[in-house]
N, C-alpha and C positions, 0 to 999 in steps of 0.2 A: 693728306687732307682732301676732302671732297671738293670737286670743282663743279661749276655750273655755268650755263650760258649767262646767268645774271652777273657772275664775276667777270667773265670775258667781255660781255657786251657793254658793261658799264665802264670798262677801262678807258674807252675813247671819250665818253662823256665827262669822266673825272678829269682827264687830261685837259679838255677844253675849259672846264670850270676853273681849273688851277691856273691856266693861262690867263683867263679873264680876270681872275683875282689879282694877278701880278702885273697886268698890262697897264702902263702909265699913260696910254694914249688919251684918255679922257681928262687928264690933268693939264691945266694951263701952266705955262712956264712960270716957275716960282710959286705955284700954289702950295699952300700948306696942306700936309697930309695929316688928318686926324686919326690917331691910333685908338683902337678900342681900349678903354681903361681896364686895368686888371681888376677883376672882381675881388672885393675884400670879403673874406670868409667870416662868418659870425664868430665873435669871441676873440678875433685876432686884432690886437692893438699895437703890436710891435713886430719885429722881424722874427720872433721865435714861434715855434709850433705850440698849439694849444690842444686841449681835448677835442674842441669842435673841429679843428683842422684834421685830426686823426679820424674822427667820425665821418667827416665829409669824404675823406680819401677812401675809407673803407666802403662807404655807400656807393661812390663812383666806381670802385673796382667791382663790387657785386653787380652793379647795373651793367657794366661792360661785359662781365661774364655771362649774365643772363642774355644779353643781345647776341653774344657769340654762340651760346647754346641754341638760341632761336634760329640763327643762321644755319648752324649745323643740321638742325632738324629739317629746315627747308630744303637742304641739299640731299636728303635721303630719298631712296626710292619709295614711291607710294603705289601707284598702279600705272600700267602702260598707257591708258587713255589720258590720264592726267599729265604724265610726263610729255607725251607727244603733243598735247594741246598747249602746254606751257611754253615749250621751246619756241614755237613760232611767235608767241607774244613778245618774247625777248627780241627776236630778230626783226619783227615788224617795227619795234621802237627804234632799232638801228636804221631802218629805212627812213623813218621820220627824221632822225638825226641827219641822215644824208641830205634829205630835202632842205633842212635848215642850213646845211653847209652851202648848198647851191644858192639858196636865197641870200645868204651872207657873202656870196662871192668868195668863198674860201679858196685857197690855192689848190693846185692840182695834186700836190703831194698829200695833203690832208684828206681830200676826197677819195683819192685812190687807196689810201691806207684803210679808210673805213669800208670801202667797197670790197677790198680783199678780205677784211675781217668778216664781213657778212658772208662772203663766199665760203670761207673756212668753216663757219658755223653751220651753214646750210649743207655743206658736204658731210659734216659729222651727222647731222640730223637724217639726211637721206640714207646714209650708210647704215645706221642702226635700224632704220625702218626696213630696209631691204634685206639686211642680214638676219634680222630677228622677227620683227613684227609681221611683216608680210608673209614670212614662212609660216608662222603660227596661224595667221588669219587664213591662209590658203588651206591649211589642214582642216579647220573646222567649218569652212564655207564650201567645201567640196567643189573646188574649181570655179568659184564665182568669178565672172568676167571682170568684176570691179577691180580686182587686183591688177589685171592687165592694164586697165585704164589708168590706175594710179602710177604704175611703172612708166607708162607713156608720158605722163605729166612730169615724172622725175627726169626722164630723158630730155624733155624740153628745157627744164630748169638747168640741168647739167650743161646743155649746149649754151645757154645764156651765160652761165657762170664761166665757161671756158672762154667765151668772147670777152667778157669783162676782164678776166685775168690776162688775156692776150692783148688788151688794148690799153693805151695810155690815157690818163685823164685829161691830157692836153689835146687829145684828138676830138674832132667834132663828133657829136652824137654819143659821147661817153655817158653823159648824165641820162640821156634817154634810154640807153641800154640798161643802166642800173634800175631805172624806173620800170622798164619792161620786166625785169627779173622780179621786182617787188610785186607787180601785178600778177605775174604767173604764180608766185608763191601764195599770194592771198587767195587766188582762185582755187589752188590745190588744197590749201588748208580748209577752206570753206566746204569744199566737196567731201573731204575726208570726214570732217566733223558731222556733216549732215547725213552721210550714207555709210561709209565703211566702219566708222567707230560704233555706230548704232547697231549695225549688223553683227559685228563680232561680239559686242556686249550681250546682245540678245541670244547669240549662239552659245554663250557660256565660256568665252575665252577666259583663261586663268590670268586675269589682268595683273594680279600682284606678282605671280611667278614670272610672267613675261616682262613686267615692269622692272624687276630686279635685274634681269638679263640686259635690258636696254640701258639701265642706269650704269651697270658695271662696264658695259662696252663703251658707253659714252665717256666714262671716266678715263678709260684707256686712250681713246682718241683725243680727248682734250689734253691729256698729259703729253701726248706727242706734239700738240700745238704749243706746249709750254705755257699753259694757263695757270698762274699762281693763285 
């Protein structure tokens, strides 16, 4: 099954939401818990199934299938520019999630887990760019210096990621280090979208062919990260 940053990146948020739903901290001792009432289906007046029950079940099943099909379509390769533009949007949301953890004074283990998840996704993104996209861009841009600049920015990001992964969230300055990484990524993404992506598009890059290569390679790398 196809994997995406959306699936991997949302895992942390879903875990937090699930914890919040089950946390009893907001309840006073002895407070009654009001459970959501079970919705009564039309035409159901006893414990047995009715024609309406069957129709509703079938409609729900069809709706779920449609949503699954939509998700599968979203996961497919489109073009290189769209894929490389969408990936950072996913990880930028994770940086916002990290800021929320800091504001909520989350424990070190939770912050460190999310930071490492961010680094894993960024590593995947930079790897497919360098292995495939930059190679293709270099060929049609005839030695454009812009590729060298983007590689230098990748080197800076990799250095920051290495520092994050080598540091404990209990250490002073850890949160600032993660923020520095986020700022570096935002700057890199902005410059790529405003310059490199425009140049390669105008130069006639086979965005769909390269996009398929990027997508397939990303699938391989995400599989190695065990993204379900």
